[in-house]
C-alpha positions in Angstrom: -8.2 6.8 -26.1 -9.8 10.3 -26.1 -6.6 11.8 -27.3 -6.2 9.3 -30.0 -9.8 9.8 -31.1 -9.3 13.5 -31.4 -6.1 13.5 -33.1 -7.2 10.8 -35.7 -10.3 13.1 -36.4 -7.9 15.9 -37.2 -6.0 13.7 -39.7 -2.9 12.9 -37.3 -2.0 8.9 -37.6 -2.5 7.4 -34.3 -1.7 3.9 -32.7 -3.2 3.3 -29.2 -1.7 0.4 -27.4 -3.7 -1.4 -24.9 -1.9 -4.4 -23.1 -4.9 -6.4 -22.3 -7.2 -8.0 -24.7 -10.1 -5.8 -24.1 -11.0 -2.9 -21.8 -13.1 -4.9 -19.4 -11.7 -4.2 -15.6 -14.0 -3.8 -13.0 -14.0 -1.1 -10.3 -12.4 1.4 -12.4 -13.5 5.3 -12.5 -17.0 5.2 -14.0 -18.5 8.7 -13.2 -18.8 10.6 -16.5 -19.0 14.3 -15.2 -21.1 17.1 -16.9 -17.6 18.5 -18.3 -17.2 15.2 -20.1 -20.7 14.9 -21.2 -20.6 18.7 -22.7 -17.4 17.4 -24.9 -19.4 14.8 -26.3 -22.1 17.5 -27.0 -19.5 19.6 -28.8 -18.3 16.6 -30.8 -22.0 15.8 -31.7 -21.8 12.5 -30.2 -23.9 13.0 -27.1 -27.3 11.5 -28.2 -25.6 8.5 -29.4 -23.3 8.4 -26.2 -26.5 8.5 -24.1 -27.9 5.3 -25.7 -25.1 3.3 -24.0 -26.6 2.0 -20.8 -25.9 4.3 -17.9 -27.5 5.9 -14.8 -27.9 9.5 -14.4 -27.4 11.1 -11.0 -28.8 14.8 -10.5 -27.6 15.2 -6.9 -25.1 13.7 -4.5 -26.2 12.8 -0.9 -24.6 11.1 2.0 -25.4 9.7 5.4 -23.1 11.2 8.0 -23.7 10.1 11.5 -27.0 8.6 10.7 -28.2 12.0 8.8 -28.8 12.1 5.3 -27.1 15.2 3.6 -27.6 16.4 0.2 -24.3 17.8 -0.9 -24.4 18.7 -4.6 -27.3 19.8 -6.9 -26.1 19.6 -10.8 -29.6 21.0 -12.0 -28.1 24.6 -12.5 -24.8 23.8 -14.4 -24.4 25.9 -17.5 -24.2 22.5 -19.6 -26.2 20.6 -21.9 -26.4 17.6 -19.4 -27.0 18.6 -15.6 -26.1 15.2 -14.1 -23.4 12.8 -13.7 -23.7 9.6 -16.0 -22.5 6.4 -14.1 -21.2 4.3 -17.1 -18.7 1.3 -16.8 -15.5 2.5 -18.0 -15.0 -0.2 -20.6 -18.3 0.8 -22.1 -16.9 4.4 -22.5 -13.7 3.1 -23.7 -15.5 0.8 -26.4 -17.7 3.7 -27.5 -14.5 6.0 -28.1 -12.8 3.4 -29.9 -15.8 2.8 -32.1 -16.0 6.5 -33.1 -11.9 6.6 -33.7 -12.1 3.6 -36.1 -14.2 5.7 -38.5 -10.9 7.4 -39.2 -8.3 5.6 -41.4 -5.2 7.1 -39.6 -6.4 5.4 -36.2 -5.1 1.9 -35.0 -5.9 0.3 -31.7 -3.5 -2.6 -30.7 -4.8 -4.8 -28.1 -2.5 -7.2 -26.2 0.3 -4.6 -27.0 2.0 -3.7 -23.6 4.5 -0.8 -23.8 7.5 -2.0 -21.8 10.1 0.5 -22.7 10.9 4.0 -24.5 13.3 3.8 -27.4 15.9 6.9 -26.9 18.1 8.6 -29.7 20.4 10.6 -27.4 17.9 12.8 -25.1 14.8 12.2 -27.5 12.1 9.4 -27.1 11.6 8.0 -30.7 9.1 5.4 -29.8 8.2 2.4 -27.6 9.1 -1.2 -27.4 6.0 -3.3 -27.3 5.4 -6.8 -26.0 2.7 -8.7 -27.8 2.0 -12.6 -28.0 3.9 -12.6 -31.1 7.0 -11.2 -29.3 8.6 -7.8 -28.8 8.7 -5.2 -31.3 9.4 -1.5 -31.8 6.9 1.1 -32.6 8.4 4.3 -33.7 6.6 7.7 -33.1 7.0 11.6 -33.6 5.4 11.5 -30.0 4.6 9.1 -27.3 1.9 9.8 -25.1 2.2 8.2 -21.6 -1.4 7.5 -20.5 -0.7 4.2 -18.5 -1.9 5.2 -15.1 -0.6 5.8 -11.8 2.0 2.8 -12.1 3.1 4.2 -15.4 5.7 2.1 -17.0 6.4 4.7 -19.7 7.1 7.6 -17.0 9.5 5.4 -15.3 11.4 4.0 -18.2 11.5 7.5 -19.4 13.3 8.8 -16.2 10.6 11.2 -15.4 10.7 12.2 -11.3 7.7 11.9 -9.3 6.5 13.8 -6.5 4.4 11.6 -3.9 2.2 13.6 -1.8 0.9 10.9 0.3 -2.7 9.4 1.3 -3.9 8.2 4.5 -6.3 5.5 3.1 -6.8 2.8 0.5 -10.2 1.5 -0.8 -11.6 -2.0 -1.0 -14.0 -2.4 -3.8 -16.6 -5.3 -4.3 -20.1 -5.9 -5.5 -23.3 -6.4 -3.8 -26.8 -6.9 -5.4 -29.2 -4.0 -5.7 -32.7 -4.6 -4.7 -36.2 -3.0 -4.8 -36.6 -0.6 -2.0 -32.9 0.4 -1.6 -32.1 3.9 -1.2 -31.5 6.0 -4.4 -28.2 7.4 -5.4 -26.3 7.9 -2.5 -22.7 9.0 -2.3 -21.6 7.3 0.7 -22.0 6.6 4.6 -20.1 7.8 7.2 -19.7 6.4 10.7 -17.2 6.6 13.4 -14.0 4.9 12.2 -15.8 3.9 8.6 -16.6 5.1 5.5 -18.5 3.3 2.7 -18.9 4.6 -0.9 -22.0 3.3 -3.0 -22.2 3.5 -6.7 -25.4 2.7 -8.4 -25.5 0.2 -11.2 -28.6 -1.0 -12.7 -28.8 -4.3 -10.7 -26.1 -4.0 -8.1 -24.0 -1.6 -5.9 -20.3 -0.9 -6.5 -19.0 -0.7 -3.0 -15.9 1.0 -1.8 -14.9 0.6 1.9 -12.3 3.3 2.7 -9.7 1.9 5.1 -6.5 3.0 6.7 -3.6 3.0 4.4 -2.0 -0.4 4.6 -4.6 -2.1 6.7 -5.8 -4.5 4.3 -3.7 -7.5 5.8 -5.0 -6.8 9.2 -8.7 -6.8 7.9 -8.1 -10.0 5.9 -6.4 -11.7 9.0 -9.8 -11.2 11.0 -11.8 -13.0 8.4 -14.9 -12.3 6.4 -17.5 -12.6 9.1 -16.3 -9.4 11.0 -15.8 -7.7 7.6 -19.4 -8.5 6.8 -20.5 -7.3 10.0 -18.6 -4.1 9.7 -20.3 -3.3 6.4 -23.6 -4.0 8.0 -23.0 -1.7 10.7 -22.3 1.2 8.3 -25.3 0.6 5.9 -27.6 -1.7 7.5 -30.0 -2.2 4.4 -27.1 -4.2 2.8 -27.3 -7.1 5.6 -29.5 -9.4 3.7 -27.0 -9.7 0.9 -23.8 -9.8 2.4 -23.3 -13.6 2.1 -22.7 -12.8 -1.6 -19.0 -11.6 -0.8 -17.9 -15.2 0.1 -14.1 -15.0 -0.6 -11.4 -12.4 -0.7 -11.0 -12.7 -4.4 -14.2 -10.7 -4.7 -12.6 -7.8 -3.0 -10.1 -5.6 -4.8 -7.8 -3.3 -3.2 -7.2 0.0 -4.7 -4.0 1.5 -3.2 -4.7 5.3 -3.2 -1.8 7.5 -4.5 -1.6 11.2 -4.8 1.4 12.3 -6.9 2.4 14.6 -9.8 5.2 14.8 -12.2 7.2 18.2 -11.9 7.8 18.0 -15.6 5.3 16.0 -17.6 7.4 15.7 -20.9 10.8 15.3 -22.4 11.6 15.6 -25.9 9.4 13.1 -27.9 7.2 12.2 -24.8 4.4 13.6 -22.8 2.5 12.2 -20.0 -1.1 12.9 -19.4 -3.9 11.7 -16.9 -2.7 9.6 -13.8 0.5 8.9 -15.5 1.3 12.8 -15.0 -0.9 13.2 -11.9 -2.4 10.5 -9.8 -5.7 11.6 -8.2 -7.3 10.5 -5.2 -10.7 8.9 -5.7 -12.4 12.0 -3.7 -14.9 13.4 -5.7 -14.6 10.7 -8.7 -13.0 13.3 -10.9 -9.9 11.4 -12.0 -11.2 10.2 -15.6 -12.6 13.5 -16.3 -9.4 15.3 -15.5 -7.6 12.9 -17.6 -10.0 13.6 -20.6 -9.6 17.2 -19.9 -5.9 16.7 -20.4 -6.6 14.8 -23.6 -8.7 17.8 -25.0 -6.0 20.2 -24.1 -3.2 18.1 -25.7 -5.3 17.6 -28.7 -5.9 21.4 -29.0 -2.3 22.2 -28.5 -0.5 19.5 -30.5 -2.7 18.9 -33.4 -1.1 21.3 -35.9 2.5 20.6 -34.8 1.9 16.9 -35.1 0.3 17.4 -38.6 3.6 19.3 -39.6 5.9 16.9 -38.0 7.4 19.7 -35.8 6.3 18.9 -32.3 9.0 20.5 -30.0 9.5 20.3 -26.1 7.9 23.9 -26.2 4.8 22.5 -27.3 4.7 19.9 -24.6 5.3 22.5 -22.2 2.4 24.5 -23.2 0.2 21.4 -22.5 1.5 21.1 -19.0 1.1 24.9 -18.4 -2.4 24.7 -19.6 -3.4 21.8 -17.3 -1.0 22.1 -14.3 -2.9 24.8 -12.3 -6.4 23.0 -12.4 -4.4 19.7 -11.5 -2.9 21.5 -8.7 -6.1 23.1 -7.2 -7.8 19.7 -7.3 -5.2 17.7 -5.7 -4.6 20.4 -2.9 -8.5 20.0 -2.3 -8.3 16.3 -2.1 -5.3 16.4 0.2 -6.9 18.7 2.5 -10.3 16.5 2.6 -8.0 13.2 3.0 -6.1 14.9 6.0 -8.6 16.9 7.7 -11.8 14.8 7.4 -11.1 11.2 6.1 -8.1 10.6 8.3 -10.1 11.9 11.5 -13.0 9.9 10.6 -10.9 6.6 10.3 -9.2 7.4 13.4 -12.0 7.9 15.9 -14.5 5.8 17.8 -16.6 8.9 18.9 -20.0 9.8 17.6 -19.7 12.0 14.3 -21.6 15.2 14.0 -22.1 17.3 10.9 -19.3 19.6 10.2 -20.6 23.2 9.5 -20.1 23.3 5.5 -22.5 20.3 5.7 -24.8 22.3 8.0 -24.7 25.1 5.6 -25.7 22.9 2.7 -28.6 21.5 4.7 -30.0 25.0 5.6 -29.2 26.7 2.4 -30.0 24.6 -0.6 -28.6 27.1 -3.2 -25.1 26.6 -1.8 -25.2 23.0 -3.3 -24.5 24.5 -6.5 -21.0 25.3 -5.4 -19.7 21.6 -4.8 -21.7 20.7 -8.1 -19.8 23.2 -10.0 -16.5 22.2 -8.6 -17.2 18.3 -9.1 -19.1 18.6 -12.3 -17.1 21.1 -14.1 -13.9 21.4 -12.3 -11.3 24.2 -12.9 -10.7 25.6 -16.4 -12.8 23.2 -18.4 -11.5 22.6 -21.7 -13.4 22.7 -25.2 -13.0 21.1 -28.6 -10.7 23.2 -30.7 -9.8 20.8 -33.2 -11.8 19.8 -36.4 
């Protein structure tokens, strides 16, 4: 959607395909980081964007072994917005769609699922699309695969995937938020358990981190032990746990970390999770995908207007974005293996590791994780007009 908006804004004819009737899907990535808010500022859309209901988080904190730890302070970032915006992804997508529809070259097709690519020898020439009216073909000078970690486009295009593994999955659910609840808290860590809490206006979006493949075992034990486990991690939630009264209210996120060695082939480019599925650690996935979109627009806008997009142009996008992606994924994998795997496997009391002790003793160091999370590596800027 971001790439479609930027290209249409520059005079390129764009068709965006969304397989559902709308964008409403709960428990998607909803953290809009300062790097993305800076792009809204550069586009002249920030004031209007911030009118969309959202929560603002100026620091991240967690409770580790019963001790509250402040981990990141965004107040010193060199950006217009020195906070994370927590906004449902469907609101963000609707906002971008409204902006894009101002341009005559932009078309959004809902209930339009891309099920295959159309090949002419080695070149992708378009996509085959399933709609309520039947199957039809969409021709294109360039197809962008932005269909997520289970990308049909990359699979049908025959792009190889390197799976780097993940030791955990996440169970997402909602619980009501009440007066007197703690403020913005990143999560709770106790022996064998990690609970992520994301603030909404009137509810908590809760994510229980579990061992990879353990959901069937948890479900077999039943809901009462599941609710007891949540209460043991965050006791203030105990008075509302009966709100989770069936397993349909709990959504399993199968965590994947993978990357395409090559993000493109003639006529096709993958970006976002279709090119590099990110771990939920840091909530960076949506923001990295947006950075991909901005880089792709900056590099491909002129070739698309001229009708001369070449594999070399697509390779430039990968070269621009691959190093930041590799750095972030390497950091995520290290945290998964050295921290999360150990926490989930232990029943012994957890003490603060030395990096968190350092953040507690020297608040200025909280600017470092704030910059890594809030801006990432090699943040992009709007170069198109």
